[in-house]
VEXLUM-749523 format. One record per residue: residue in one letter; x negated, y, z negated of N, C-alpha, C in turn. Coordinates in steps of 0.1 Angstrom, whole numbers, plus 5000, padded with zeros to 4 digits. Example, Ala and Ser with C-alpha at 12.3 -4.5 7.8 and 13.67 -1.06 7.14 Angstrom:
# VEXLUM-749523
a486849434922487749554922486849674922;s487249784929486349894929487150004921;
This chain:
# VEXLUM-749523
m155113059352153713089348153513229344;k154213319350154113459347154413479332;e155513429327155913439313154913379304;e154313259308153313189300152013269299;i151613329310150313409309150513539301;l151713599303152013719295152013679280;s152713579276152813529262151413509257;y150513439264149213409260148413539257;l148513639266147713759265148313839253;m149613839251150213909239149713849226;q149513719226149113649213147613669211;h146913719220145413739219145013889222;p145613989215145514129220144014179217;t143314109209141914169206140814099214;e141213999223140313929230140313959245;d139213949252139113959267139313809271;t140313789279140513649284140213649299;s139313559303138813549316139913489325;g139813529338140713469348140413319349;e139213279347138813139348139513059337;r139513109325140213039314141713029316;l142313129321143713129324144013029335;a143113029346143312929357143212789352;e142312759343142112629338143312589329;r143712679321144812649312146112619319;y146412689330147712669337147512599350;q146312539353146112459364146512529377;v146012649379146212729391144912789395;s144812859407143612919411143513059404;r142213109404142013239398142713349406;n142813329419143613419428145013429424;a145613309420147013309416147113379402;v146113369394146213449381146113589384;w145213629393145113779396146413829402;k147113759410148413799415149413819404;v149413729394150413739383150013859375;i148813889373148414009365148814129372;k148614139385149114259393150614269392;q151314169392152814169392153214229378;l152614179367152914219354152614369352;q151514409358151114559357152114639365;a152614589376153614669384154914679376;e155214579367156414579360156314659347;g155214719345155114809333154214759322;y153714639323152914589312151414639314;l150914689302149614749303148514649300;i147914599311146914489310145614549315;e144614549307143314599311142514489318;s141914529329141214429337139714479339;q138714409334137314449335136514329342;h135714369351134914279358134014199349;r134014069350133213979342133613969327;r134614039324135114029310136513969309;g137313999319138713939320139814039317;y140813989311142114069309142414079294;r142914199291143314219277144714299277;y145614249269147014309268146914429259;l147414539264147414669256148714709252;g149814649258151114689254152014699267;t153114759266154014769277154814899277;k155014959289155915069290157415039288;n157714909289159014859288159414829274;l160614869270161114839257161414689256;s161014619246161214479245161514439230;a162614369228162914329214161814239209;e161314149217160314059213159014129208;q158614229216157414309213157614389201;i158814449199159014529187159014439175;a159614319175159614229164158214179161;l157314169171156014119169155214219161;h155514349162154814449154155414479141;l156614439138157314469126156714409113;g156714489103156314429090157514389081;h158714439084159914399077160814309085;t161714239079162614159086163814239090;l163914259103165014339109165414269122;k166714259124167214209136167114329147;v166614299159166414399169167114369181;q167914469187168514449200168014569209;v167714539221167214639230168114639243;f168414759247169214779259168514879269;q168514839281168014939291168915059292;t170215029293171215139293172415109284;i172815209276174015189268174715319266;d176015319263176615449261176115519249;s176115449237175615509225175115409215;t173915419210173415319201174215329187;n174515459183175315469171176715409172;k177315429184178615369186178615219185;l177615159191177515009190177214969175;a176415049168176115019154177415019146;k178215109148179515119141180414989144;q180414949157181114829161180614709154;l179314699153178614579147178814579132;a179014699126179214699112180514629108;t181514629117182714559113182514409112;e181414359116181114209115180414189101;n180314289093179714279080178314219079;p177414259087176014199087175414229073;s174714129068174014149055172514189057;q172114179070170714209073170614339081;p169614419078169514549086169314519101;l169914599109169914579124169414709131;a168614689140168114809148168514789163;i169114899168169514899182168715009189;i168014969200167115059207167515059222;a167515179227167915199241166815279249;n166715239262165815319271166615439276;q167915429276168815539282170115529275;q170715649272172115659267172915739277;t174115689280175015759289176015849282;a176115819269177115899261176515919247;g175315949246174715969233175216099226;y175316099213175816219207175016249194;g175116379191174416429179175416479168;r174916569160175816629150177016699156;y178116689149179416759154179816699167;g179416579171179816519183179316579196;r178216659194177616719206176916609215;d176916629228176216539237174716549234;y174116429235172716419233172016369245;y171216459251170516419264169616309262;s169816199269169116069267168716009280;p167816069288167516009301166615889300;k166515809310165815679310164315709311;d163615609305162115599306161315709299;t161915809294161015919289161115939274;g162015859267162115879253162515749246;v162815749234163415629227164615679219;y165615589219166915619212167215499203;i167315529190167315429180168515449171;s169215339167170115339156169815229147;l169615259134169315159124170415149114;l171015029114172214999106171714939093;l171914999082171414959069172514919059;p172614799054173614769044173314839031;m174314889024174114969012174614899000;t174714759000175314688989174414708976;n175114748966174514768953173414878953;k173414968963172415078963173015208961;d172515278951173015418949172315518958;v173115578966172615668977172915818974;t171915898974172116048974172016088989;s173116138995173116169009172016259013;g171816369005170716459009169416399009;l169116318999167816248999167616149011;f168716089014168715989025168416059038;t169016169041168816239054167416299055;t167016359044165616409044164616299044;g164916189038164016069038163716019053;a164816019061164715979075163816069082;a163916199080163016299087161616279083;v161316259070160016229065159416109072;a160215999073159615879078159215899093;v160015969101159615989115158416079116;t158416179108157216279108155916209104;k156016129094154816049089154215959100;v155115899108154715799118153915879129;f154415989133153716069144152416129139;e152416159126151216219120150116109119;t150515989115149615879113149115819127;l150015789136149715719148149015819158;y149515939160149116019171148516159166;h148416179153147816299147148516419152;i149916409153150716519157151416569145;n151316699143151916759131153316819135;l154316759130155716809134156216899122;q157116979125157917059115159317009115;i159917029103161316979101162217109099;k163217119108164217219107165417159099;w165617209087166717159079168017139087;v168717029088168416919079167316819086;n167616779098166816679104166516699119;d166216819123165616839136164116839135;l163416779144161916779144161416869155;i160516959151160117069160158617049163;y158217069176156817069180156617189190;n155717269186155417389195156717479196;n157417489185158717569185159817519194;r159717389197160817329205161317199198;k162517179199163117049193162716929202;i162016839196161616719203162316589198;a163016609187163816489182164916539173;g166016459173167116479164167416359157;i167816379144168116259135169516289129;m170316189129171616199124172016079116;t172516099104172915979095174515979094;e175015859095176515849094176715739084;g177715759075178115659065179415579069;i179415459065180615379067181115329054;t182315359050182915339037183815219037;d183715139026184615029024186015089019;f187015069027188315129023188915069010;e188614949007189214888995188514938983;t187214948983186514988971186115138971;g186215198983185815338984184315368983;s183515258983182015268982181415268996;l180215318996179515329009178915189012;s179315129023178914999027177714989036;y177715089046176615099055176215239058;v174915259061174515389066173815359080;i174115449090173515439103172615559105;v171415539108170415639111170215639126;g170615749132170415759147169315859150;i168415819159167215899162167115909178;g166916029183166516049197165216129198;i164216069205162916139205162516159220;n162116279223161616319237160116289237;l159716189244158316159245157616229257;t158316209268157816269280158916339288;t160016369281161216419288160916559294;s161416579306161416709312162716729320;n162816839327164016859335165316859327;f165216939316166316939307167517019313;p168716989309169817079314169617219311;i170217309319170017449317170317499303;s171317439297171717489284170717449273;m169817359276168817319266167417369269;q167117429280165817459284165017559275;n165817639268165117739259164817679245;k165317559242165017509229164517369228;a164717289239164317149239162917139244;g162117039239160817019244160416869243;s159116839246158716709247157316699240;l157016579235155616559229154616539240;n155016509252154116479263153116369260;l153616259254152816149251152916049263;q152016059272152215979285151815829283;e150715799277150315659277150415609262;l151515549259151715489246152615369247;d152415279238153315159237154515199229;r155615209236156915249229157315149219;n157015019222157414909213156614929199;l155414959200154614979188155115099180;l155415209187156015329181157315289174;v158215219181159515189175159315099163;a158415009163158214919152157714999140;h156815089142156315169131157415259126;l158315319134159415399130160415319121;l160715199126161615119118161015079105;d159815039105159114999092159115109082;e158715229087158615339078160015389073;m161015389081162315419077162815319067;y162615189070163115089060162415109047;r161115129047160315139035160815259026;l161015369033161415489025162915479021;l163815449030165215459028165715339019;m165115229020165615109012164815099000;g163815178998163015168986163515278976;e162615328968163015428958162715568965;l163815648966163615778972163015878961;t161715888961161015958950160816108954;p160516188944160316328946159116358956;d158216258958157116278968157716298982;i158816238985159416248998159816399000;l160416458989160816598991159616688992;n158516658985157316738986156716739000;y156716619006156316609020157216689029;y158516679027159516749035159316899034;r159016949022158817089020157617139027;e156517059026155217089033155417109048;h156317029054156517029068157817109073;s158317189063159517259066159317379076;l160117399085160117509095160717629088;v161617619078162417729074162117789060;i161417709052161117769039160217899040;g160718009034160018129034160518219046;h161418169054161818249066163318289065;e163618399072165018439073165718349083;i166918319079167718229088169218279089;i169918219098171318229099171918089098;l172718069088173317939086174817939089;d175217849098176617839102177317739092;q178217789084179017699075180417689081;r180617599091181917579097182517709102;g181717789109182217919114181918039106;k181618019093181218129084179718139085;l179218249089177718269090177118329077;v176118269072175318309061173918349065;q173518469061172218519064171418539051;g170118489052169218509040167918449043;r167118449032165818389032165818259025;v165218149031165218019025164118019014;i164517989002163617988990163017848988;d163917748990163417608987164417508993;i163917378993164817268994164817198981;n166017178975166017128961165816978961;n165916918949165616778947166716688952;e167816738957168916658963168916678978;g167916758983167816778997168616899002;a169216978993170017088997169117208999;i169617309007168817429010169217539000;v168217608995168417718986168117848993;v169117938994168918059002169218178994;s168318278995168518408989169218498998;t170418538994171318619002171518758995;n172218849002172518978995173418968984;t174018848981174918828969174218738959;g172918708961172218618952171818488958;l171318398949170918268954172118178956;q172118108968173218018971172517888976;t173217778972172717638976173717578985;f173217518996174117459006173617319009;s174517219008174217079011174617039025;s175317129032175717099046175717239054;g175817219067175817339076174717319086;e174617419095173617419106172917549107;i171617549107170817669109170717699124;t171317809128171317849142170217939146;k169517999137168418089140167418089128;v166118089132165118109122164218219127;k164018319119163118429122161718399117;l160918359126159518329123158618449124;l157418439118156418549119156018579134;d156118469142155618489156156818489165;g158018529160159218529169160418459163;e161418419170162518359165162718219172;y163118129164163517999169165017979170;h165517949181166917929183167217779186;g168017709179168317569183168817499171;
């Protein structure tokens, strides 16, 4: 009965459903309905209860493949794990099965999450979302710089639209809020050895929604959005939809314009780590391929890879 009542409320999210109606529908007492509602609320389902009006389903704190699929506008296969070693690692494994349909892997916690250059990615339970989107690249011409910048634009747009939060993007794909990193995005390509062509792209995202108690090594640069009451399933669905729309559609110059408008680094002095070689200069632009254009003491230089380790802002320095 618990699953049936939950399913009914999920299918009528805009209605107040009385306890009497549920009792009649499932041939139980109103007290039994009340006990089920209390149990569902204790399990993390957000169910509003109002006297003389009834119950209304508002979402859930628990990640659910069914709930994510319910909100999706595109056809994506969704897998949800409470705990996993790494969503990107599983995506790579599943790519060997040659799926023709995009696949999203979502976790509540990662025990061995990783970011760029294989660094550990802090992924505690219940306080964030960790996503890997596996996208088939059959017959699609991909510009790697546009693809990675497109992923950052997709995530930034979702938070701006849903929560009116203005994020900044630190080239390439770190998302910054109040001068602290709240999300990291990493893209990995899988190549067909026979043809040498790109067969799949994996977009991995880790977002700190309410994360705190960061490891000592991260405390000076990591932060959280402090979004306490939100439906993570709705958020994930919007993220997947927007990434699919941008990345599998036409990557237009408008994407780069939005990226530039939200850039943390354009106009600022930076230090860029090029595999151990440090380059210092002022960022002039992000070009139409997603590469960074830097004015150095030897002239303009363009970089399509590397890591910015310091940004000298007007109100201080950002490290991270």
